[in-house]
C-alpha positions, 0 to 999 in steps of 0.5 A: 340482818339491818333493821330497817332492811328488816321493815323492808322484807315485812314490806316486801312479805305484805306485797306478796300476801297482797297479790296473792289474795288478788290472784286467788280473786281473779276467774279461772282462765283455761286456754286450748292447746294441741299438737302436743310434742315431746321434745327431749326427756331428761333426768327427771323431767320431760319437756313438751311443746304445745301450739296454743289456739290464743295468745296466753302469757303465762309467766315462765317458772309458773305452774299449770294445769292440764286435762281434757276439759275444764269439767275434768276430775284428774289434772296433771302439773306441768311448769312453764318453761317458755312461751315462744312466738306468741302462741307456742309453749313449752312445759315441763313435766315430771311425768310423761303427758299421755297421748290422748291430751297431747293431741288437744288439752286445757292448760290453767295456769296456778297464778298464786304457786310461783308467788307463793314459793316467793313469799316462803324465801321472805318468810324465811328470812324474816323468821330466821331459817334462812340466812343472808350472805355475810356483807350484808349485800341485800341492804347495800342493793336498796341503799339502806347501808353505804355502798362502796363504788370503785373500779379495778384496773383491767388488762385484759379481755376474754375470747374475741371480745374488744371493748369500746370505752363504755363498755371498758369502763362498766366492766371496770366498775363491776370489778371495782364496785360493790353495785354496778349497773350497766345500763343500755337500750337494746342491742348496747352490748350488756350481755357481752359486757357480763361475760366478759364480767364472769370471765374476769371474776372466775379468773380470780378465783371468785364465784358466780350466780348469773340470772336473767328474768327468762329461760332464753335470756339465762341461755343467751347470758350463760353461753355468751360467758361459755364462749368467752371463756372457751375462746379465751385460751385461759387455762384456768377457764378451760379447766373449769370448763373442762371439769364442769365447774361452769353450769346451767341450772334448769330448764335450759331452752338453747338448742346447743344446751338441750342437744347440742354442743354444750348439753353437757354443761347442764346440770340434768346431763352432768347428773345423768353422766355421774349416775352412769348405769343407774341413769339407763336403771331409772329410765327402763324403770320410768318406761316400766311406771310409765307402762304400768301407769298405762295398764292400771289405767287401762284396768281401772278404765275398764273394770268399771265397764265390765261391773256394768256389763256383769251387772246387767248380766247378773240381773238377768241370771239372777231373775232366772234363778230366782224364777227357777227356785221359785218353782223349786221352793215347793218342792223342796219344802215338801220334801224337806218336810218329808225328810224332816218327818222321816227324821224325826220318826227315826229319831223316835224309833231310834230312842225306842230301840236304845230303850229296848237295848237297855231293858235287854242288857239285865238279862242279856247279862243274866243269860250269859251267866246262866248260859255259862252255869249251864255249860258248867252243869253239862260238863259236870254232868259229862263228867259225872256220867264218865265216873259213873260209868267207870264205878259201874265198870269197876262193879261189873268187874268185881261182880264177875270175878270167879268163885276161885278169886272170891274165895281167894279174897275172902271176905275182902271180896264182899267188901270191895264189891260194898265199896264199888257199889256205893261208889256207883251209888255215889256216882249216880247221886252225882250225876242225878244231881247235875242232871237236876242241875242242867234241867233246873238251868234249862227251865230257868233259861226258858223262863229267862227267855220268856221275860226278853220276849217284850223288850226283844219285840220291841226292839225288832219292832224299831229296827224294823221301823228304822229300815223302813223309814230309811227306806222311805228316804230313799223316795225320789217323789219329789227329787224327780220333780225338782230334777229338771229344774236343777239341771236348768239351774246349775249352769246359771249357778256356775255362770254366776260364780265364774262371773263374780271370779272373773271380777274379783280376778280382774280386782286382783289384777290390779291390786298386783299391777299396783303392789308392783308399781308401788315397788317401782316407784320406792326404786325410782324414788330412791334413784331420785333421791340420789340424782337430787344429791348429785344435782346439790353436789354438782352447785355446791362445787360449781364455779359459775352458777347460770339459771332463772331468776324465779329459778333462783328462788325456787332451787333449795340449793342456791337459796342457801349458797353463798356467791362471791358475784351476783349477776342480773341481766334484764334487771328492769324486768325482774321484780325488786323483791325477786332482785332483793332476795336473789341478791341476799347470796352475794359476799362481794359484788352484785352486777344489774344489767338492764335499761330503765327505758324498757318494760318493767316485771309483769304483775297480773292483777284484777283489782282496778285500783292498785295503788289503793288496794295492794300498794305493797304489790305494786311497790315490790313485785310490780316495779323494778330495782331500776325504777325502785331506787329511782335511777333514771337514764340521766343518772346513767348519762352522769355515771350516778348511782353506781351506773355505767351507761352503755351508749353505743347499739349495734342491732337496729338500723339507725334510721329505726333507732332515730326517733326512739335515739331522740325521744326516748334517750335524749340523742345520746345513742350511736350506732357501730357501723355494721348496723348501717348495712341491711338488706332490702326489704320491702316494701319500699326496701328503700325505707328501713322505717315506715308507715302505712297508713290506714286513715283513708279507709272508712274500714280501719274502726276500732271495736270491742267484741264484748266486755271481757276482751279488749280492743280490735281492729279487723281492717288493721289485722288484715292489713299485717296479714297481707304484709307477710308474704311481701316481706317474705319474698324480700327476705335475704337468705337464713344465715346457716347459724340461725335456727330455722324454726325461729320467725324472723318476722314479728307482728306485735300489737297492744292487745292481746285480742287483736294479737289473737285476731292477727293470728287467727288470720294468719292461721288462714293464710297459712302463714302463721309459722313465719311470723311472731304474733303477740303483745309487746311483752311477749316479746321481751328480750328477743329481736326480729328481722323485720316487726310490723307494730299494729297501733291498732287505735282507729275512730269507734273508741277514744284511744287506750290511756298509754297512747296519750301517756308522756314520755317520762313522769315528774320524777324523769323516770320512763312511763309505762307507754314509753317503756312498751313502746320503746320494746316494741320499736326496739325489737325491729333488727333491719325494718319497723313497720307502723300501722297507724290510722295517722289521722285519728291519733294526731287528732289527739295530739296536744295543738301546742307540742311542749318543747320539752321533748319528755313531756310529748305523746310519744306514740304520736311521735313515733308515728309522725317520725316513721310517717316523715321517713315514707308512708304508703296507704293501706289500700296500697298494701291490700291491692298493690297492683291497682294502685 
């Protein structure tokens, strides 16, 4: 980047910083808006229209905040699309505005946001994160490096356009030079020249970035280029249109781009078309998102109310519960003490029983052993008894032998008897032993049983005591007393639990709704990323991109795209900084259309001494490129500094043009023949330019309602309102191609307070819908069939400084007064009515007016000229039948 240009960029950056610091020092200003209406929904934003209570002039593309009141904690963010008819504002939002804010809301402009975004761009060029396109056009635009001027022969034009000599010359210069300024007054045909140049460049295969200061001005420039290409019959241009290589980026305002014939050329519409079914998916998800957001908001709004109600009920329940528990507490305590004592007694007896059981264990083991021995001896006794009986039977059998047998047995018989007797004796002894053993064991068992009696008695006693204590535990003495209290307590506790569960259920419902909302938002974010990629692709493929000057600086796709040609329309209304930053994208040519005699860019400052306190801001943001380069109307007349002057205008009636042509444009302008034919519009249809004089009325005075408001003239406001019905009654039928929603009458005043007063009176009279009311700034680049220009000045206050300013300054540049009055004057097409206290204004004119008309006071000259064309008194307007 050129070293000198870098230094200029540093100064520009400092200018942004000064303006931001100044804006931050300003007191926040809020305006009341009402009657909000959703005009349209696009792929990623919603466009709303609001009416304003008072005049407000936020910058297009700036950010505003929306809330129910200035005390609100939640604010929605919106972007200004346009200010229309003085008190109608169009806003764009990414999310729908809730219904309760549409009926009435408060708007606050973020005066630093747009400045901060532009500062970021300037800083990016300085630190190298953003690179200027090839050929260094920034230095050429500021005349810091050589500029090639030249012409290119033009063989044909596009559409129905037949250029005059000056327009032909402008097109040739635009095609052949690197930097061209097409200079022309209102209605001189700058936009048709720019439209033809757009088609010429596109036909040569070049890319074009076309920008203007407002959305409606950008739409006009874009549509002129589109219609020129469309009607040209040229196959190449029609191909570009058919394949959507000619596109409008940003917030279109013209009806044909919003919902009409050319909507398909907007990037938003193209992206929606390419999204296909996903666009419908996004719309459904957005609807669900809106419903979900409303549901969550409703739930979250109701939850505190429910919590508050529950807290009151909970406190009431808690008091009842505590009262019942206070009654239950001593009973429960006594019952618990009783049960504790019983439990301790049972535990003690259990210990006694365990001890007795432990003591009985060896006895029981010994008893089992003895009982086993006893059973054995008893069985043994039975066996031995049987043996004895058998031996006795055997002895008896031997003893009962007969003599013969004994004889036969001989001595053996004696032996057998002796043996049998011995066996009986042995068996008897064995039996006696068994009997004795059984007897001894029984005696031992008896003694053993006596030894267990103490332990068994202790065991039996412990078990009996345990049963008794357990029986006592079943006592209902206290529970019977507690029963009625508990019956009352149970439903209270159930209600307490139910209330807590209900609130937790509502909280869970909110959590679930937020989780679902999160899933929807994640999907929408994905679709929005797809949409953003599509838009990037569309812009990258386009050969002609039209957007506002700020839109070009806010769009990252345009910030990094190099184009062959940059065209800046209404150049005088664009700051030097913005024009320079956009020109960085050009590689071949820069075309600027404008008028150094019209209003420059608006820089709102709080400081009372801008030249001293914010000089860089004033230089880079409060001045346009033509003024920065010192380009005067005389340079344009001579064709110097890349200028081509258009001298034939087609807007105003020649009578309206005459004083501006004489004092501002040095009598160089001519009018196309069709401007001679103006419909007769009252009052006094024979006067296209006239003046209503309030000099004879003592009520015509200026005053300041308070220190914070500018001066007003209530009498002039009444006169202006009284003129409207007389004008409406004589307006010709509306053209079929005209937009019926756009007023045909404009009332302009130098001061916002006066415009507000007139608007208020128009509303009271039911006429506001027919009139655009505002300061001159609200009517830039617009035109009306009839203009009423209220000068306001009258006895009571010394005229404001701009009223007494010269037409040109020492550099032959138009003064602020000239720019302001020129714009206000040239908005009129068929009729211009000045409303002035002529005697008071003339009082401040020079006694010996200088011969050099550029040193005269323009307001006085315009008032005198209009007075001489035709004048009536203000009383004739207010009371036409009595005059």
